[in-house]
C-alpha positions as CSV (number, residue, x, y, z in Angstrom):
1,F,179.9,121.0,59.0
2,P,183.1,122.7,57.4
3,V,184.8,123.3,60.9
4,T,185.4,119.4,61.4
5,I,186.3,118.7,57.9
6,L,189.1,121.1,58.3
7,K,189.8,119.0,61.5
8,A,190.0,115.7,59.6
9,R,192.3,116.9,57.0
10,R,194.9,118.5,59.2
11,E,194.7,115.0,61.3
12,M,195.0,112.9,58.1
13,I,198.2,115.0,56.5
14,E,199.6,115.2,60.5
15,Q,199.1,111.3,60.2
16,S,200.4,110.6,56.6
17,K,203.8,112.7,57.9
18,T,207.0,110.7,58.1
19,E,208.7,110.0,61.3
20,I,210.8,112.8,60.3
21,E,208.5,115.4,59.2
22,R,207.0,114.7,62.6
23,F,210.5,116.2,64.1
24,V,211.2,118.9,62.0
25,T,207.6,120.0,62.9
26,D,208.2,120.2,66.4
27,L,211.9,121.7,65.7
28,L,210.2,124.8,63.4
29,S,207.8,125.8,67.1
30,D,208.8,128.7,69.3
31,D,209.3,126.2,72.5
32,Y,211.2,123.6,70.6
33,I,213.9,126.3,69.4
34,D,213.4,128.6,72.5
35,N,213.6,125.7,75.4
36,H,215.5,122.6,73.2
37,L,218.2,124.6,70.8
38,G,218.9,127.7,72.7
39,S,219.2,129.1,69.0
40,E,217.8,129.8,65.5
41,V,221.0,129.0,63.5
42,V,221.7,125.5,63.8
43,A,224.2,122.7,62.2
44,L,222.1,120.0,60.7
45,K,224.2,117.0,62.0
46,D,223.4,118.4,65.4
47,L,219.7,118.3,64.5
48,V,220.1,114.5,63.7
49,T,221.7,113.5,66.7
50,R,218.8,115.5,68.9
51,A,216.9,113.4,66.8
52,Q,218.1,110.2,67.1
53,H,218.4,111.4,70.9
54,E,214.8,111.4,70.7
55,G,214.2,107.9,69.2
56,I,213.8,108.6,65.6
57,T,213.9,105.4,64.3
58,S,213.7,106.1,60.6
59,H,217.2,106.2,59.1
60,V,217.9,110.0,59.6
61,N,220.6,111.4,58.3
62,A,221.5,115.1,57.4
63,T,220.2,115.2,53.9
64,A,216.8,113.1,54.7
65,L,216.2,115.8,57.8
66,G,217.5,118.8,54.9
67,K,214.7,118.1,53.1
68,A,211.7,117.3,55.4
69,L,213.0,121.2,56.5
70,R,213.0,122.3,53.3
71,R,209.4,120.8,52.8
72,Q,208.2,123.1,55.7
73,A,210.0,126.5,55.8
74,Q,212.1,128.0,53.1
75,Y,215.2,128.0,55.3
76,Q,218.8,129.8,54.5
77,Q,221.9,128.1,54.9
78,R,225.4,129.1,55.4
79,R,228.9,127.9,56.3
80,V,230.2,129.9,59.6
81,S,233.7,129.2,61.3
82,Y,233.4,128.0,64.8
83,G,236.1,126.4,66.6
84,R,238.3,124.4,64.6
85,G,235.9,124.0,61.3
86,R,233.7,125.3,59.4
87,H,230.0,124.3,59.4
88,P,227.0,124.1,57.3
89,V,224.3,125.9,59.6
90,V,220.4,126.5,58.9
91,T,218.4,128.6,60.0
92,L,215.1,128.0,61.9
93,R,213.1,130.6,61.7
94,R,213.2,134.6,60.4
95,H,214.6,134.0,57.7
96,E,214.3,136.8,55.7
97,Y,216.3,138.8,59.1
98,W,219.0,135.7,58.3
99,A,219.5,136.7,54.8
100,E,220.6,140.2,55.9
101,Q,222.9,139.0,58.7
102,D,226.7,138.5,58.1
103,N,228.3,135.5,58.8
104,T,229.8,137.0,62.8
105,I,226.3,137.3,63.3
106,W,225.0,133.9,62.3
107,T,228.5,132.4,63.8
108,E,227.4,133.8,67.5
109,E,223.9,133.0,66.9
110,F,225.1,129.6,66.1
111,A,227.4,129.3,68.7
112,K,224.5,128.9,71.4
113,S,222.9,126.1,69.9
114,K,226.6,124.8,70.5
115,R,226.3,126.1,74.3
116,K,223.5,124.1,74.6
117,L,224.3,121.1,73.1
118,A,226.9,121.0,75.7
119,A,225.5,122.4,78.5
120,D,222.3,119.1,77.9
121,S,225.6,116.6,77.1
122,V,226.5,117.3,80.6
123,G,223.1,117.2,82.5
124,R,222.2,113.7,80.6
């Protein structure tokens, strides 16, 4: 009896999530991070692009995505220099670990996501 109630409650919570919140739930899974992003440190604007490519029809932008992400994870964020600019980036897992790392380590991890994004766009 209690298991059925808990399952129904989880289903109700899942159904009440917005499209962006459901995307963030998927985004935070180890499988998604490892296979689609290739990095634990990513730029919000790259996540917005990914959400749009995955067919998110709601108005998705960095602010909306950041708020949905904040509701589900206490991520860390910084600005890192990469290429010709400084990029606002966030962590998707191991947030405590990333809080202790310097910007060089953050930049190296962010570079992985940029390489994965570039490789994926070539494959399309």
